[in-house]
C-alpha positions as CSV (number, residue, x, y, z in Angstrom):
1,M,86.8,43.5,114.8
2,T,88.0,40.2,112.2
3,V,85.5,39.1,109.7
4,T,86.0,36.4,108.0
5,Q,83.6,36.0,104.3
6,I,82.7,32.5,102.4
7,G,81.4,32.1,99.6
8,K,81.5,29.6,96.8
9,F,83.0,32.0,94.7
10,Y,84.4,35.3,93.8
11,P,84.6,37.9,90.9
12,P,85.4,37.6,87.9
13,H,82.7,34.5,88.3
14,R,79.6,36.1,87.7
15,G,76.2,35.7,89.4
16,G,74.2,37.8,92.5
17,M,76.2,36.0,95.0
18,E,79.2,36.7,93.9
19,T,78.2,40.1,92.9
20,H,77.3,41.0,96.2
21,L,79.7,39.2,98.4
22,E,82.5,41.5,96.6
23,T,80.8,44.9,97.0
24,L,79.6,43.8,100.7
25,S,83.6,42.9,101.5
26,Q,84.7,45.9,99.4
27,E,82.5,48.0,102.2
28,L,83.4,46.7,105.0
29,R,87.0,46.6,104.2
30,K,86.7,50.3,105.3
31,T,86.2,49.7,109.3
32,T,86.7,46.0,109.3
33,D,89.7,43.7,109.1
34,V,87.9,41.6,106.5
35,K,89.0,38.3,104.0
36,V,87.4,36.1,102.1
37,L,87.5,32.6,101.4
38,V,85.9,31.5,98.3
39,A,86.7,28.5,96.0
40,N,88.9,28.5,92.7
41,D,87.8,27.0,89.8
42,C,91.3,23.9,90.0
43,W,92.9,22.9,92.5
44,K,95.3,25.1,93.1
45,T,95.2,27.6,95.4
46,T,95.5,31.5,95.5
47,E,96.0,34.2,97.2
48,T,95.6,37.9,96.0
49,I,94.7,41.0,97.2
50,L,91.4,42.8,95.1
51,D,90.8,46.4,95.7
52,G,92.4,46.3,99.7
53,V,90.3,42.5,100.2
54,P,92.2,39.2,100.6
55,V,90.3,36.9,98.7
56,T,92.2,33.3,99.3
57,R,90.8,31.0,96.4
58,L,91.1,27.3,97.7
59,G,92.1,24.3,95.5
60,T,88.9,22.8,94.6
61,C,89.0,18.8,94.1
62,C,85.5,18.2,92.5
63,S,81.7,19.7,92.8
64,I,78.7,18.0,94.2
65,S,75.4,18.8,92.7
66,S,77.6,22.2,91.7
67,A,78.8,23.4,95.7
68,P,83.0,23.3,95.2
69,V,84.7,20.6,97.4
70,C,87.6,22.4,99.1
71,P,89.4,19.4,101.2
72,T,92.0,22.6,102.7
73,L,88.8,24.8,104.1
74,V,88.5,22.8,107.3
75,T,91.9,23.8,108.1
76,R,91.7,26.9,106.9
77,L,88.8,27.4,109.7
78,R,90.1,25.4,112.3
79,N,93.1,27.9,112.0
80,D,91.1,31.1,111.3
81,D,90.9,33.5,114.5
82,S,88.5,35.9,113.3
83,D,85.7,37.1,115.6
84,I,83.2,36.7,112.8
85,V,82.7,33.5,110.0
86,H,80.6,35.1,107.8
87,I,78.6,32.0,105.2
88,H,76.8,33.0,102.1
89,L,74.2,30.0,101.3
90,P,73.7,28.3,100.0
91,N,76.9,26.2,100.2
92,P,76.7,22.9,101.7
93,T,80.6,22.3,101.6
94,A,81.5,25.2,103.5
95,I,78.8,24.5,106.2
96,V,80.3,21.1,106.4
97,A,83.3,22.5,107.0
98,Y,82.4,25.2,109.3
99,L,80.9,22.0,111.7
100,A,83.8,20.5,111.2
101,S,86.5,23.2,111.8
102,S,84.9,23.5,115.5
103,H,85.5,27.1,114.7
104,R,85.3,29.3,118.7
105,G,84.1,32.4,116.6
106,H,80.4,33.8,116.1
107,L,79.0,32.4,112.7
108,V,76.5,35.1,110.6
109,L,75.0,33.3,107.7
110,T,73.4,35.4,105.2
111,Y,70.3,32.9,103.6
112,H,70.5,34.0,99.8
113,S,68.0,30.9,98.7
114,D,67.1,27.5,99.6
115,V,68.1,24.9,97.5
116,V,65.6,24.6,95.2
117,R,66.2,22.1,92.4
118,Q,68.3,19.5,93.8
119,K,65.5,18.2,95.7
120,H,68.2,14.8,96.7
121,L,70.7,17.2,97.6
122,E,68.0,18.6,100.0
123,R,66.8,16.1,101.9
124,A,70.5,15.2,102.9
125,F,71.6,18.5,103.5
126,R,69.0,19.6,105.6
127,P,69.7,18.1,109.3
128,I,73.5,19.5,109.0
129,L,71.8,23.2,107.8
130,L,69.3,22.9,110.8
131,S,72.3,22.2,113.0
132,A,74.6,24.9,111.6
133,I,71.5,27.6,111.8
134,S,70.8,26.2,115.6
135,R,74.7,27.1,116.2
136,C,74.8,30.4,114.6
137,S,73.9,33.8,116.2
138,A,71.7,35.5,113.3
139,V,70.3,34.5,109.9
140,I,70.2,37.8,107.4
141,C,67.7,37.1,105.1
142,S,67.2,39.9,101.7
143,S,63.9,40.3,102.4
144,P,60.8,39.3,104.7
145,N,58.8,37.8,101.9
146,Y,61.6,34.5,101.7
147,I,61.3,34.4,105.4
148,E,57.6,33.6,105.2
149,S,58.3,31.6,102.2
150,S,61.3,29.7,103.3
151,P,60.0,26.0,105.9
152,I,63.6,25.9,107.2
153,L,63.6,30.2,107.8
154,R,60.1,30.3,109.2
155,E,61.6,27.6,112.2
156,F,64.2,30.4,112.8
157,R,62.4,33.6,112.5
158,H,63.8,34.4,115.8
159,L,67.2,34.7,114.3
160,C,66.5,36.2,110.7
161,R,67.0,39.8,110.2
162,V,66.2,41.2,107.2
163,I,68.8,43.4,105.7
164,P,68.0,44.2,101.3
165,L,70.7,43.6,99.0
166,G,72.6,46.8,97.9
167,I,74.4,48.4,95.0
168,R,76.7,51.7,94.9
169,V,73.4,53.5,93.1
170,E,75.9,56.1,92.0
171,S,77.8,54.3,89.6
172,F,74.4,53.8,87.7
173,D,74.9,57.6,86.9
174,R,78.2,57.3,84.9
175,C,77.5,56.2,81.5
176,D,79.1,56.4,77.9
177,S,76.4,58.1,76.4
178,E,78.0,57.7,73.2
179,A,77.6,53.5,73.9
180,V,73.8,54.1,74.8
181,A,73.4,56.3,71.0
182,R,75.0,53.2,69.2
183,I,72.8,50.3,70.7
184,R,70.0,52.8,69.9
185,R,70.7,52.7,66.3
186,E,71.8,49.4,65.9
187,H,68.7,47.9,67.9
188,G,65.9,50.7,68.7
189,P,64.0,51.8,69.0
190,A,62.1,49.9,71.0
191,I,64.3,47.4,73.2
192,V,63.2,45.7,76.3
193,L,66.5,44.2,78.3
194,A,66.8,41.0,80.3
195,V,70.5,40.3,82.1
196,G,71.5,37.1,84.4
197,R,72.5,33.9,83.7
198,L,71.3,31.3,81.0
199,V,70.0,28.9,83.1
200,Y,66.1,27.2,83.8
201,Y,64.7,29.4,86.9
202,K,65.5,32.8,84.9
203,G,62.4,31.7,82.7
204,L,64.1,33.6,79.3
205,E,62.0,30.8,77.0
206,Y,58.9,32.4,78.1
207,L,60.0,36.0,77.3
208,I,61.7,34.8,74.1
209,R,57.8,33.4,73.5
210,A,56.2,36.9,74.6
211,M,58.3,38.7,71.8
212,S,55.2,37.9,69.1
213,T,53.1,40.3,69.8
214,V,55.5,43.0,71.3
215,D,57.1,45.5,68.3
216,A,60.6,45.9,69.6
217,K,63.9,44.4,70.0
218,L,64.4,41.9,73.6
219,L,68.7,41.8,74.1
220,I,70.0,39.1,76.3
221,I,72.7,40.0,78.3
222,G,74.6,37.0,79.8
223,C,76.1,33.2,79.2
224,G,75.4,29.9,80.8
225,P,74.3,26.3,80.0
226,L,71.2,27.2,78.1
227,R,72.6,29.3,75.5
228,E,72.4,26.7,72.7
229,Q,69.1,25.6,74.0
230,L,67.9,29.4,73.4
231,E,69.1,30.1,70.3
232,K,67.4,27.1,69.0
233,E,64.4,28.6,70.2
234,V,64.8,32.0,69.2
235,E,65.7,30.4,65.2
236,R,62.3,27.6,65.5
237,L,60.1,31.0,66.1
238,G,61.8,33.1,63.0
239,F,62.9,35.6,65.8
240,E,66.1,36.2,64.4
241,S,65.3,39.7,64.0
242,R,63.4,40.6,67.4
243,V,65.8,38.4,69.9
244,T,69.7,38.8,70.5
245,L,71.5,36.8,72.5
246,L,74.8,38.9,73.3
247,G,76.3,36.7,75.8
248,E,78.6,38.5,78.5
249,I,79.1,42.4,78.5
250,D,81.9,44.1,80.3
251,D,80.3,47.2,80.6
252,I,75.9,46.9,80.7
253,V,74.7,50.2,82.0
254,P,74.6,51.4,78.9
255,Y,72.4,49.1,77.7
256,Y,70.5,49.4,80.8
257,H,70.2,53.0,79.9
258,A,69.3,52.1,76.0
259,A,66.4,50.0,77.3
260,D,62.9,51.0,77.6
261,V,61.8,48.3,79.7
262,F,63.7,45.3,81.9
263,V,62.0,42.3,82.1
264,L,62.9,39.5,84.8
265,P,60.9,36.6,83.9
266,S,61.9,33.7,86.5
267,I,60.0,31.3,87.3
268,A,61.7,29.9,90.5
269,R,61.9,30.5,94.3
270,T,66.1,30.0,93.3
271,E,65.7,33.2,92.4
272,A,65.9,35.0,95.7
273,F,66.1,38.7,95.0
274,G,67.0,39.5,91.7
275,I,69.6,42.3,92.1
276,V,69.6,43.2,88.5
277,Q,66.2,44.9,88.8
278,L,68.1,47.6,91.4
279,E,70.6,48.0,88.3
280,A,67.8,48.4,86.4
281,M,66.0,50.8,88.9
282,A,69.0,52.8,89.3
283,C,68.9,53.7,86.1
284,S,64.9,54.9,86.1
285,K,64.0,51.7,83.7
286,P,60.6,50.1,84.7
287,V,61.0,46.7,85.6
288,I,58.4,43.7,84.7
289,N,58.9,40.8,87.1
290,T,57.4,37.9,88.2
291,N,54.9,37.0,91.3
292,L,57.3,34.2,93.2
293,E,57.2,33.3,96.9
294,S,60.4,35.0,97.0
295,G,62.1,38.8,97.3
296,V,61.5,39.8,93.7
297,P,58.1,41.3,93.5
298,F,59.8,43.0,97.2
299,V,62.6,44.7,95.7
300,S,60.0,45.8,92.4
301,P,56.0,45.6,93.3
302,N,53.6,45.4,91.0
303,G,52.2,49.1,90.3
304,V,55.2,51.2,92.0
305,S,58.0,50.5,89.6
306,G,56.8,48.4,87.0
307,L,54.0,45.5,86.5
308,T,54.2,41.9,88.3
309,V,52.9,38.7,86.1
310,K,52.4,35.0,86.6
311,P,55.1,33.2,86.3
312,R,55.7,31.1,83.0
313,S,53.3,33.0,81.6
314,S,54.3,34.7,78.1
315,A,50.8,36.0,77.2
316,E,51.1,38.0,80.4
317,L,54.3,39.0,80.0
318,S,53.9,39.8,76.5
319,R,50.6,42.3,77.5
320,A,53.1,44.0,80.6
321,M,54.9,44.7,77.9
322,R,52.4,46.0,75.5
323,L,51.4,48.1,77.9
324,L,54.9,49.7,79.0
325,F,55.4,50.3,75.4
326,S,51.9,52.0,74.7
327,D,52.2,54.4,77.4
328,P,55.8,56.8,77.7
329,G,54.2,58.2,80.5
330,L,53.9,55.1,83.0
331,R,57.3,54.2,82.0
332,K,58.3,57.3,83.1
333,Q,56.5,57.4,86.3
334,Y,57.8,53.8,87.2
335,G,60.9,54.1,86.4
336,R,61.3,57.7,88.8
337,S,59.7,55.7,91.2
338,G,62.5,53.2,91.2
339,R,64.8,55.3,91.1
340,I,63.7,56.7,94.6
341,R,63.3,53.1,95.9
342,V,66.4,52.3,95.3
343,E,68.3,55.2,96.6
344,T,66.2,55.3,100.1
345,K,65.8,51.2,100.5
346,F,69.0,49.5,98.6
347,D,71.8,51.8,98.7
348,L,74.9,49.7,99.5
349,S,75.7,52.2,102.2
350,L,72.6,51.5,103.9
351,M,73.2,47.6,103.6
352,T,76.9,48.0,104.7
353,R,75.5,49.4,107.9
354,R,72.9,47.5,109.0
355,T,75.3,44.2,108.5
356,L,77.8,46.4,110.9
357,D,75.1,47.0,113.3
358,L,74.6,43.4,114.0
359,Y,77.8,42.3,113.5
360,S,77.9,44.5,116.4
361,E,75.2,43.3,118.4
362,V,76.6,39.7,117.6
363,M,79.9,40.7,119.0
364,S,78.0,41.7,122.2
365,V,77.0,38.6,123.3
366,R,80.6,38.0,124.6
367,A,80.1,40.1,127.1
368,T,77.3,38.6,128.5
369,S,76.7,35.1,129.6
370,Q,73.3,34.8,127.2
371,R,73.6,32.4,123.9
372,P,73.3,34.0,120.6
373,V,69.7,32.6,120.2
374,E,68.6,34.7,123.6
375,A,70.4,38.1,123.4
376,L,69.8,38.6,119.6
377,R,65.9,37.5,120.1
378,S,64.4,40.9,120.6
379,A,66.1,42.2,117.8
380,A,64.8,39.4,115.2
381,I,63.1,41.0,111.9
382,S,63.5,44.4,112.7
383,Q,64.7,47.2,109.9
């Protein structure tokens, strides 16, 4: 089986989609002939092999609403003879390129998120996206919640297959104990951790404000366009001793282990899953998240592996943090339940096996006269 994975970017670019594309491709290469096509951050096209995965970064001439435009992608796909093309969405320009290429293989889509903020782009792109989905063999969704809350996916329930994102759980067991001790010395004894790009939908300003009544230190790992704005907010509140923006950290595992509580304060459905929750849960840390109409509360349910609060509410975030810091036994209980939940539902090997099973179903359509929609209808939204 030959598979071409198409994403916007690939690590070292940071982001949940990029991390997922990398880990999935690395696992698939063990049993399939997989290659990756993504955008480069300049006009030049480069080809490399990373951990056994051929990665082509296509030259980019410009971006449209954060969507990279790669002029050679159409030709690449037209000359591509893969059995399956697997596109990770949202990626409008990749969808346009695929349709223009008349690729003859099967199309599989992973629907990470709707286009939420760019309303004009969403309206213009919607007919093109609907055309692509109607032609595809299957749509992978990371949670049942997102199928029900997405106006587009609700129209294509019969094509949707829930395959939650997965992580290498064991990789979070290997930790530098000296680094953990150093972090505790520098920032303890009570630490709140948040990890993610510094962008609007992460809702970090609400978390910063919530620290006004929490006797702990907030560490924020990540970079992004809102860094200066968040630093000004910290300064305005006089929270320099309570909040530290650490920027990018190469090895964040010690920070997960050093933290007492992990918080994902996202405010928009652009946060479709929140893979950083899995990383915190793998380190047995309780999670505070928000009740978004997305997969965020599906990953860490309220009262199971942590607490879920209303989005955009500093008061509720503060109340949840104070509750967890006042009850070490509850923190331990949620942390233990979170670890079990990751091991049993979000392990990378499980995600890979489900994806390969779907690929096999898609490939089996070739041996029948059925259209992909008909052949996969009975398997939709399983697992």
